[in-house]
MARZA-215976 format. One line per 2 residues: number of its first residue (from 1); their letters; for each residue x, y, z of N, C-alpha, C. Coordinates in Angstrom, 1 decimal, padded with zeros to 4 digits. Layout:
BEGIN
NUM = a = X/Y/Z/X/Y/Z/X/Y/Z  ...
% end
This chain:
BEGIN
1 = xx = 078.9/033.4/021.6/077.8/034.1/022.2/077.7/033.7/023.7  077.5/034.7/024.5/077.4/034.4/025.9/076.0/033.8/026.2
3 = xx = 076.0/032.8/027.0/074.7/032.2/027.4/074.0/033.1/028.4  074.8/033.8/029.2/074.2/034.6/030.3/074.8/036.0/030.1
5 = xx = 074.0/037.0/029.9/074.5/038.4/029.8/075.1/038.8/031.1  076.2/039.5/031.1/076.9/039.9/032.3/076.0/040.7/033.2
7 = xx = 075.1/041.4/032.7/074.2/042.2/033.6/073.2/041.3/034.4  073.0/040.1/034.0/072.1/039.2/034.6/072.8/038.2/035.5
9 = xx = 074.1/038.3/035.7/074.9/037.3/036.4/074.5/037.2/037.9  074.2/038.4/038.5/073.8/038.4/039.9/072.5/037.6/040.2
11 = xx = 071.6/037.5/039.2/070.4/036.8/039.4/070.7/035.3/039.3  071.6/034.9/038.4/072.0/033.5/038.3/072.7/033.1/039.6
13 = xx = 073.6/034.0/040.2/074.2/033.7/041.5/073.2/033.5/042.6  072.2/034.4/042.6/071.2/034.3/043.6/070.4/033.0/043.5
15 = xx = 070.1/032.6/042.3/069.3/031.3/042.0/070.2/030.1/042.4  071.5/030.1/042.1/072.3/029.0/042.4/072.5/028.9/044.0
17 = xx = 072.6/030.0/044.6/072.7/030.0/046.1/071.4/029.5/046.7  070.3/029.9/046.2/069.0/029.4/046.7/068.8/027.9/046.5
19 = xx = 069.2/027.4/045.3/069.1/026.0/045.0/070.1/025.2/045.8  071.3/025.6/046.0/072.3/024.9/046.8/071.8/024.8/048.2
21 = xx = 071.3/025.9/048.8/070.7/025.9/050.1/069.5/025.0/050.3  068.6/025.0/049.3/067.4/024.2/049.3/067.9/022.7/049.3
23 = xx = 068.8/022.4/048.4/069.3/021.0/048.3/069.9/020.6/049.7  070.7/021.4/050.3/071.3/021.1/051.6/070.2/020.9/052.7
25 = xx = 069.2/021.7/052.6/068.1/021.6/053.6/067.3/020.3/053.5  067.1/019.9/052.2/066.4/018.7/052.0/067.2/017.4/052.1
27 = xx = 068.4/017.4/051.8/069.2/016.2/051.7/070.0/015.9/053.0  070.5/016.9/053.6/071.4/016.7/054.8/070.6/016.2/056.0
29 = xx = 071.2/015.3/056.8/070.5/014.9/058.0/071.2/015.5/059.3  072.4/016.1/059.1/073.1/016.7/060.2/072.5/018.1/060.4
31 = xx = 072.1/018.5/061.6/071.5/019.8/061.8/072.4/020.9/061.6  073.7/020.8/061.8/074.7/021.8/061.6/074.8/022.1/060.1
33 = xx = 074.8/021.1/059.3/074.8/021.3/057.9/073.5/021.9/057.3  072.4/021.5/058.0/071.1/022.1/057.6/071.1/023.6/057.9
35 = xx = 071.8/023.9/059.1/071.8/025.4/059.4/072.7/026.1/058.4  073.8/025.5/058.0/074.7/026.2/057.0/073.9/026.3/055.7
37 = xx = 073.1/025.3/055.3/072.4/025.4/054.1/071.3/026.5/054.2  070.7/026.7/055.4/069.8/027.7/055.6/070.4/029.1/055.4
39 = xx = 071.7/029.2/055.9/072.4/030.5/055.8/072.7/030.8/054.3  073.1/029.7/053.6/073.3/029.9/052.1/072.1/030.4/051.4
41 = xx = 070.9/029.9/051.8/069.7/030.3/051.2/069.4/031.8/051.6  069.7/032.2/052.8/069.5/033.6/053.2/070.4/034.5/052.4
43 = xx = 071.6/034.1/052.2/072.5/034.9/051.4/072.0/035.0/050.0  071.4/034.0/049.4/070.8/034.0/048.1/069.7/035.0/048.0
45 = xx = 068.9/035.0/049.1/067.7/036.0/049.1/068.3/037.4/049.2  069.3/037.6/050.0/069.9/039.0/050.2/070.5/039.4/048.9
47 = xx = 071.2/038.5/048.2/071.8/038.9/046.9/070.7/039.3/045.9  069.6/038.5/045.9/068.5/038.8/045.0/067.9/040.2/045.2
49 = xx = 067.6/040.5/046.5/067.0/041.7/046.8/067.9/042.9/046.5  069.2/042.8/046.9/070.1/043.9/046.6/070.2/044.1/045.1
51 = xx = 070.3/043.0/044.3/070.4/043.1/042.9/069.2/043.7/042.3  068.0/043.4/042.8/066.8/044.1/042.3/066.7/045.5/042.6
53 = xx = 067.3/045.9/043.7/067.2/047.3/044.1/068.2/048.3/043.4  069.2/047.7/042.8/070.2/048.6/042.1/069.6/049.3/040.9
55 = xx = 069.9/050.6/040.8/069.4/051.4/039.7/070.7/051.9/039.0  070.8/051.6/037.7/072.0/052.0/037.0/071.8/053.5/036.7
57 = xx = 072.9/054.3/037.1/072.9/055.7/036.9/072.1/056.5/038.0  071.7/055.8/039.0/070.9/056.4/040.1/071.9/057.1/041.0
59 = xx = 071.5/058.3/041.5/072.3/059.0/042.5/071.6/058.9/043.9  072.4/059.0/044.9/071.8/059.0/046.3/070.8/060.1/046.4
61 = xx = 069.7/059.8/047.2/068.6/060.8/047.3/069.0/061.9/048.3  070.0/062.6/048.0/070.4/063.8/048.8/070.2/065.0/048.0
63 = xx = 069.4/065.9/048.5/069.1/067.2/047.7/070.3/068.1/047.9  070.8/068.6/046.8/071.9/069.6/046.8/071.2/070.8/046.1
65 = xx = 071.6/072.0/046.5/071.0/073.2/046.1/070.9/073.4/044.6  072.0/073.1/043.9/072.0/073.2/042.4/071.2/072.1/041.7
67 = xx = 070.9/071.1/042.4/070.1/070.0/041.8/068.6/070.1/042.1  068.2/071.0/043.0/066.8/071.1/043.4/065.9/071.5/042.3
69 = xx = 066.4/072.2/041.3/065.5/072.7/040.2/065.4/071.6/039.1  066.3/070.6/039.1/066.3/069.6/038.1/065.2/068.5/038.4
71 = xx = 064.4/068.1/037.4/063.4/067.1/037.7/063.7/065.8/037.0  064.8/065.7/036.2/065.1/064.5/035.5/066.1/063.7/036.2
73 = xx = 066.4/063.9/037.4/067.4/063.1/038.2/066.8/061.8/038.6  067.5/060.7/038.3/067.1/059.4/038.7/067.8/059.1/040.1
75 = xx = 066.9/058.8/041.1/067.4/058.6/042.4/067.4/057.1/042.7  068.4/056.6/043.5/068.5/055.3/043.9/067.7/055.2/045.3
77 = xx = 066.9/054.1/045.4/066.1/053.9/046.6/067.0/053.2/047.7  067.3/053.8/048.8/068.2/053.2/049.8/067.4/052.2/050.7
79 = xx = 066.1/052.2/050.6/065.3/051.4/051.6/065.6/049.9/051.4  065.6/049.3/050.2/065.9/047.9/050.1/067.2/047.5/050.7
81 = xx = 068.2/048.4/050.5/069.6/048.1/051.1/069.5/048.1/052.6  068.7/049.0/053.2/068.6/049.1/054.6/067.9/047.9/055.2
83 = xx = 066.9/047.4/054.4/066.2/046.2/054.8/067.1/045.0/054.8  068.0/044.9/053.8/068.9/043.8/053.7/069.9/043.8/054.8
85 = xx = 070.3/045.0/055.2/071.2/045.1/056.4/070.5/044.6/057.6  069.2/044.9/057.8/068.4/044.3/058.9/068.3/042.8/058.7
87 = xx = 068.2/042.3/057.5/068.1/040.9/057.3/069.4/040.2/057.7  070.5/040.8/057.4/071.8/040.2/057.8/071.9/040.1/059.3
89 = xx = 071.5/041.2/060.0/071.5/041.2/061.5/070.6/040.0/062.0  069.4/039.9/061.5/068.5/038.9/061.9/069.1/037.5/061.6
91 = xx = 069.7/037.3/060.4/070.3/036.1/060.1/071.4/035.7/061.0  072.3/036.6/061.4/073.4/036.3/062.3/072.8/036.0/063.7
93 = xx = 071.7/036.7/064.1/071.1/036.4/065.4/070.5/035.0/065.4  069.7/034.7/064.4/069.1/033.3/064.4/070.1/032.2/064.3
95 = xx = 071.2/032.5/063.6/072.3/031.5/063.5/072.9/031.3/064.8  073.2/032.3/065.6/073.7/032.2/066.9/072.8/031.5/067.9
97 = xx = 071.5/031.8/067.8/070.6/031.0/068.7/070.5/029.6/068.3  070.5/029.3/067.0/070.4/027.9/066.5/071.6/027.1/066.9
99 = xx = 072.8/027.8/066.8/074.0/027.1/067.2/074.0/026.8/068.7  073.5/027.7/069.5/073.5/027.5/070.9/072.5/026.3/071.2
101 = xx = 071.4/026.3/070.5/070.5/025.1/070.7/071.1/023.8/070.3  071.9/023.9/069.2/072.5/022.6/068.7/073.6/022.2/069.7
103 = xx = 074.3/023.1/070.4/075.3/022.7/071.4/074.5/022.1/072.5  073.4/022.6/073.0/072.7/022.0/074.1/072.1/020.6/073.7
105 = xx = 071.7/020.5/072.4/071.2/019.2/072.0/072.3/018.2/071.9  073.5/018.6/071.4/074.6/017.7/071.3/075.1/017.3/072.7
107 = xx = 075.1/018.1/073.7/075.5/017.8/075.1/074.5/016.8/075.7  073.3/016.9/075.4/072.3/016.0/076.0/072.2/014.7/075.3
109 = xx = 072.2/014.7/074.0/071.9/013.5/073.2/073.2/012.9/072.5  074.3/013.6/072.6/075.5/013.2/071.9/075.4/013.0/070.4
111 = xx = 074.5/013.7/069.8/074.4/013.7/068.4/073.6/014.9/067.9  073.9/015.3/066.6/073.1/016.4/066.0/072.6/015.8/064.7
113 = xx = 072.6/014.5/064.5/072.0/013.9/063.3/070.5/013.7/063.5  069.8/014.0/062.5/068.3/014.0/062.6/067.7/012.7/062.9
115 = xx = 068.1/011.7/062.2/067.6/010.3/062.4/068.0/009.7/063.7  069.2/009.9/064.2/069.6/009.4/065.5/068.9/010.1/066.6
117 = xx = 068.7/011.4/066.4/068.0/012.2/067.5/066.6/011.8/067.6  065.9/011.5/066.5/064.5/011.1/066.5/064.4/009.7/067.1
119 = xx = 065.4/008.8/066.9/065.4/007.5/067.5/065.5/007.6/069.0  066.4/008.5/069.4/066.7/008.6/070.9/065.5/009.3/071.6
121 = xx = 064.8/010.2/070.9/063.6/010.8/071.5/062.5/009.8/071.6  062.4/008.8/070.7/061.3/007.8/070.8/061.5/006.8/071.9
123 = x = 062.8/006.7/072.4/063.1/005.7/073.4/062.5/006.1/074.7
% end
């Protein structure tokens, strides 16, 4: 017997990605690794939302003349997918800005480790 139904596998994947990202954010002291963990969490959220938006048997919401009279058509909602494309763009943008800031921090303090950076800032 399968422990996880194949139809629910994407939710397990999203949960695993979220937990791995959360673990990385809490445990790692290197800011680059924390940034990677944040990106893993973002991918987990995107996988979750796209998985929730999928409708089995849904058709694209495009009206065709011979379908206009039918009322039993199940349409797929394209809005969540469009939002997730926007989330991907925002994720790439914030990652780029964060990497630029980390480069500046590394050039000034010669470290991207959280504990070392806090010690140097206290001096």
